[in-house]
C-alpha positions in Angstrom: 0.0 0.0 0.1 2.8 2.5 0.9 4.6 1.6 -2.4 1.4 2.6 -4.4 1.1 5.9 -2.5 5.0 6.9 -3.2 4.1 7.6 -7.0 1.3 9.7 -6.3 3.0 11.7 -3.7 5.7 12.4 -6.2 3.4 13.6 -8.9 1.4 15.9 -6.4 4.7 17.4 -5.4 5.9 17.9 -8.9 2.6 19.6 -9.9 2.7 21.5 -7.0 6.3 22.7 -7.7 5.3 23.4 -11.4 2.7 25.5 -10.4 4.9 27.5 -8.1 7.5 28.0 -10.6 4.9 29.0 -13.5 3.7 31.5 -11.0 6.8 32.9 -10.1 7.9 33.0 -13.9 4.4 34.7 -14.5 3.0 31.9 -16.6 -0.2 30.9 -14.8 -3.4 31.2 -16.4 -4.5 34.4 -14.5 -1.4 36.0 -15.3 -1.5 34.8 -18.8 -5.2 36.1 -19.4 -4.1 39.4 -17.9 -1.2 40.1 -20.2 -2.6 38.7 -23.5 -5.0 40.9 -25.0 -7.1 40.6 -28.2 -8.5 43.4 -30.4 -10.8 43.1 -33.6 -9.2 45.0 -36.4 -11.6 47.9 -37.8 -11.7 50.6 -40.2 -12.4 54.4 -39.5 -15.8 55.3 -41.1 -16.9 58.8 -42.3 -20.5 59.4 -42.2 -21.0 61.9 -45.0 -23.9 64.5 -45.2 -24.6 67.8 -47.1 -23.4 70.6 -44.9 -26.2 73.0 -43.9 -28.1 72.0 -47.2 -30.9 69.7 -47.9 -33.0 69.0 -50.9 -34.0 66.8 -53.8 -31.3 64.3 -54.8 -30.5 64.3 -58.9 -27.5 62.3 -58.9 -25.6 59.7 -57.4 -22.0 59.2 -59.0 -20.7 56.4 -56.6 -22.0 52.9 -55.9 -21.5 50.8 -53.0 -17.9 48.9 -52.7 -16.4 51.2 -54.8 -13.1 52.9 -54.1 -13.0 56.7 -54.2 -10.3 59.1 -53.9 -10.6 62.4 -52.1 -12.3 65.0 -54.0 -14.4 62.7 -56.1 -18.2 63.5 -56.5 -20.3 61.2 -54.6 -23.8 62.9 -54.8 -25.5 66.1 -55.7 -28.7 68.0 -55.1 -31.0 70.1 -57.2 -29.8 73.7 -57.1 -32.3 75.3 -59.4 -33.7 77.7 -56.7 -30.2 78.8 -55.4 -29.3 79.2 -59.2 -32.1 81.7 -59.9 -31.2 83.4 -56.6 -27.5 83.7 -57.7 -28.8 85.1 -61.1 -30.9 87.7 -59.7 -28.4 88.9 -57.1 -25.8 89.3 -60.0 -28.3 91.3 -62.2 -28.9 93.7 -59.0 -25.2 94.2 -58.5 -24.7 94.9 -62.1 -27.6 97.5 -61.8 -25.9 99.1 -58.8 -22.5 99.4 -60.6 -24.3 101.6 -63.3 -25.9 103.8 -60.6 -22.7 104.1 -59.1 -21.0 105.1 -62.4 -23.8 107.8 -62.7 -23.7 109.1 -59.3 -19.8 109.2 -59.4 -20.2 111.3 -62.5 -22.7 113.6 -61.0 -20.3 113.9 -57.9 -17.5 115.4 -59.8 -18.8 119.0 -60.1 -15.5 120.6 -59.1 -15.7 122.8 -62.3 -19.2 123.8 -61.5 -18.1 125.1 -58.0 -15.5 127.0 -59.3 -17.8 128.6 -61.9 -20.3 129.4 -58.9 -17.6 130.9 -56.7 -16.8 133.0 -59.7 -20.5 134.2 -60.0 -20.5 134.8 -56.3 -17.9 136.9 -56.6 -18.9 138.9 -59.6 -22.3 139.5 -58.1 -20.7 141.0 -54.7 -18.5 143.1 -56.7 -21.7 144.5 -58.6 -23.5 144.9 -55.3 -20.3 146.8 -53.9 -20.5 149.0 -56.9 -24.1 149.5 -56.9 -24.0 150.6 -53.1 -21.2 153.2 -53.9 -23.2 154.7 -56.5 -26.3 154.8 -54.5 -24.5 156.4 -51.5 -22.9 159.0 -53.9 -26.4 159.8 -55.3 -28.2 159.9 -52.0 -25.8 162.5 -50.8 -26.3 164.6 -53.9 -30.0 164.1 -53.7 -29.8 165.2 -50.0 -27.9 168.3 -51.1 -30.6 169.1 -53.5 -28.4 168.7 -56.4 -30.0 165.7 -58.0 -33.8 165.0 -58.7 -36.0 162.1 -57.4 -35.7 160.0 -60.7 -32.2 159.9 -60.2 -32.2 158.4 -56.7 -35.0 156.1 -57.8 -32.8 154.7 -60.5 -29.8 153.9 -58.5 -32.0 152.5 -55.6 -33.4 150.1 -58.2 -30.1 149.1 -59.3 -29.0 148.4 -55.8 -32.1 146.3 -55.1 -31.4 144.5 -58.5 -27.7 143.9 -57.3 -28.6 142.6 -54.0 -31.1 140.1 -55.3 -28.5 138.8 -57.7 -26.0 138.4 -54.9 -28.4 136.6 -52.9 -29.6 134.3 -55.9 -25.7 133.6 -56.7 -25.1 132.8 -52.9 -28.4 130.5 -53.0 -27.0 128.7 -55.9 -23.5 127.9 -54.3 -25.2 126.7 -51.3 -27.4 124.4 -53.4 -24.8 123.0 -55.1 -22.8 122.1 -52.0 -25.8 120.5 -50.6 -26.2 118.4 -53.7 -22.5 117.4 -53.7 -23.0 116.4 -50.0 -26.1 114.5 -50.8 -24.3 112.9 -53.8 -21.4 111.6 -51.5 -23.9 110.0 -49.3 -26.0 108.4 -52.1 -22.4 107.0 -53.3 -21.7 105.6 -49.9 -25.3 104.2 -49.6 -25.1 102.3 -52.9 -21.6 100.9 -52.1 -23.0 99.7 -48.9 -25.9 98.1 -50.6 -23.5 96.5 -53.2 -21.2 95.1 -50.3 -24.2 93.6 -48.7 -25.5 91.9 -51.9 -22.1 90.8 -52.6 -22.0 89.0 -49.3 -25.2 87.3 -50.0 -24.0 86.1 -53.4 -21.0 84.6 -51.7 -23.1 83.0 -49.2 -25.4 81.4 -51.9 -22.4 80.2 -53.9 -21.1 78.7 -50.9 -24.4 76.9 -50.3 -24.4 75.8 -54.3 -20.9 74.4 -53.6 -22.2 72.3 -50.6 -25.0 70.8 -52.8 -22.3 68.8 -54.4 -21.0 66.1 -52.0 -17.3 65.1 -52.4 -15.2 62.4 -50.7 -13.1 63.6 -47.8 -10.6 61.2 -48.2 -9.3 58.1 -50.0 -11.5 55.0 -49.1 -14.3 52.7 -50.1 -18.0 53.4 -50.3 -19.7 50.7 -48.0 -23.5 52.7 -47.8 -25.6 54.8 -50.1 -28.9 55.8 -48.2 -30.9 58.0 -50.4 -31.9 57.3 -54.0 -32.2 59.7 -57.0 -35.3 62.0 -56.5 -35.7 61.6 -52.7 -35.6 64.5 -50.6 -33.0 64.8 -47.4 -32.9 67.1 -45.0 -29.5 69.1 -44.0 -27.2 66.9 -41.8 -28.8 63.6 -42.8 -26.0 61.0 -43.3 -26.1 59.9 -47.2 -23.1 58.0 -47.7 -20.6 55.9 -45.3 -17.1 55.8 -46.5 -14.6 53.1 -44.9 -11.2 54.9 -44.7 -7.9 53.4 -45.5 -7.0 53.7 -41.6 -7.3 50.5 -39.7 -7.2 50.1 -36.0 -7.8 48.0 -32.9 -8.6 48.3 -29.3 -7.0 46.8 -26.2 -7.8 47.2 -22.6 -4.8 47.3 -20.1 -4.9 47.9 -16.4 -3.1 50.6 -14.6 -0.1 48.7 -13.9 0.5 48.2 -17.6 -0.4 51.6 -19.0 2.9 53.1 -18.5 4.2 51.0 -21.5 1.8 52.8 -23.8 2.2 56.3 -25.0 0.6 58.0 -28.1 2.8 57.7 -30.8 4.6 54.5 -29.4 5.0 51.3 -31.5 3.1 48.1 -30.7 3.7 44.6 -32.1 0.4 42.6 -32.5 0.0 39.0 -33.9 -2.5 38.1 -36.6 -3.3 34.6 -35.9 -5.0 34.2 -39.4 -2.3 35.4 -41.1 0.5 33.7 -38.8 2.4 37.0 -38.8 3.3 40.1 -36.7 1.6 43.3 -37.5 3.2 46.5 -36.3 0.9 49.5 -35.0 1.0 52.7 -33.5 -0.7 54.0 -30.4 -3.3 56.7 -31.6 -4.6 57.7 -28.2 -5.1 56.3 -24.6 -8.5 56.8 -22.8 -10.1 55.6 -19.5 -12.1 52.5 -20.3 -15.9 51.9 -19.6 -17.0 50.4 -16.4 -17.8 46.9 -18.1 -14.1 46.8 -19.0 -13.0 47.5 -15.7 -15.2 44.6 -14.5 -13.9 42.4 -17.1 -10.1 43.3 -16.2 -10.9 42.4 -12.4 -12.3 39.1 -13.5 -9.1 38.4 -15.6 -6.8 39.3 -12.8 -9.0 37.5 -10.1 -9.1 40.8 -8.0 -11.3 43.7 -7.4 -11.3 47.4 -8.3 -8.8 47.1 -11.4 -9.0 50.3 -13.2 -8.5 49.7 -17.1 -7.7 51.8 -20.0 -8.7 51.5 -23.7 -5.7 51.9 -26.1 -6.3 52.5 -29.7 -3.6 51.3 -32.2 -3.4 52.2 -35.8 -2.0 50.0 -38.2 -1.1 50.4 -42.0 -3.5 48.7 -44.5 -2.3 45.8 -46.3 -4.0 43.6 -49.0 -4.1 40.6 -46.7 -5.3 42.7 -43.6 -9.0 42.9 -43.4 -11.5 44.4 -40.9 -12.9 41.8 -38.6 -9.3 40.0 -38.1 -8.3 39.1 -34.6 -4.9 40.7 -33.4 -3.1 39.4 -30.1 -0.9 41.8 -28.0 1.2 40.7 -25.2 1.3 43.4 -22.8 3.9 41.8 -20.6 6.2 42.7 -23.6 7.5 46.1 -23.8 6.4 48.6 -26.6 8.8 50.2 -28.7 
C-alpha cells in the first residue's frame, strides 16, 4: 500500500512545484489572461452628409463597394432655386454698378463749384459798386443837386444787385448741398452693393455644398438615399470606410505606463500567422464594463483599465474583423 502511494505523492509534489514555478515566472493562467489581449481589426468610417443644405437628390455618382479618391463627386442635390437667386443677385449688383457710375459722374462737380464761386464774387462786386453809386447819388439828392428820379434809378439798381448776389449765394449753397447728398448716395449704394456681394458669396457657398465630395480616400460601404428623394440638411447619405485600420485593447493601470501616443506596438494576426506593427493613436479611460472584465481576468477587485487604440497600416491581406493578439507583458517600442 505504501509503495502505491509513493508515485502519487511524487506526482503531487511535481505539480505543486511546477505551479509555483509558473506563478513565479508569470505563466499561470490568470497572469496569461491579464497580459495577452485581443482586439478586432476595424476601419475608420466617415459618415457623409450635405453641410447645412438639403433638397432633392438629382444624381448619385458612386456605388457601394467602390473605391474613391479624395475630392471625387459622390452625390448632388437640385440647385435650381439657388441658381435663380444667384442670377438675380448678379443682375442687381450690375444695376448698382451702373448707378454708382452715374452717381460718381454727378459727384465730380469741381468745375461747377469753381464757376459758381466766380459768379458769387462777380455778384458781390456788382453789389459793392451799386452800393457806392447809391451812396453818392443819395448824398447829392440830399444836397438838392439831383432829382428824385435819379435817386430812384440807383435805388432800383442797388436792389437788383442785392437780389442777384442773394441768388448766386443760394445757388452756391444748393450746389454744395447737392454734392454732399451725392456723396451720401454713393456711400449708400456702395454699402448696398457690399451687402449683396456677401449674399452672393453665401449662396455660392450653399451651391458648392450641394455637391458632396469624398473627404478622403476609401471605400463606399453604404449609400442611403435614391435619386429623386428629398433629404434634410445634416442627414447621413454616404458611409465611407477609410484606409485607416485600427484595433482596441484594454490594459490595466499597472501596464499603461508602457503605452504612450505614438509608441509602436507589435500585434500578432493569427489568421495570417504573422506580426503586425502598429502605433498608439490615443489612450483613454475604459468604460465600467471593461474595468469589471479586467478585474475578473486578474482575479481581483477594483482594477482600473484603459482603452488603447492602435493604428495599423492597411495591407492587402489585412481585413477588418481579423483578431490581433498583443502580449502586454512585452515592452512596446
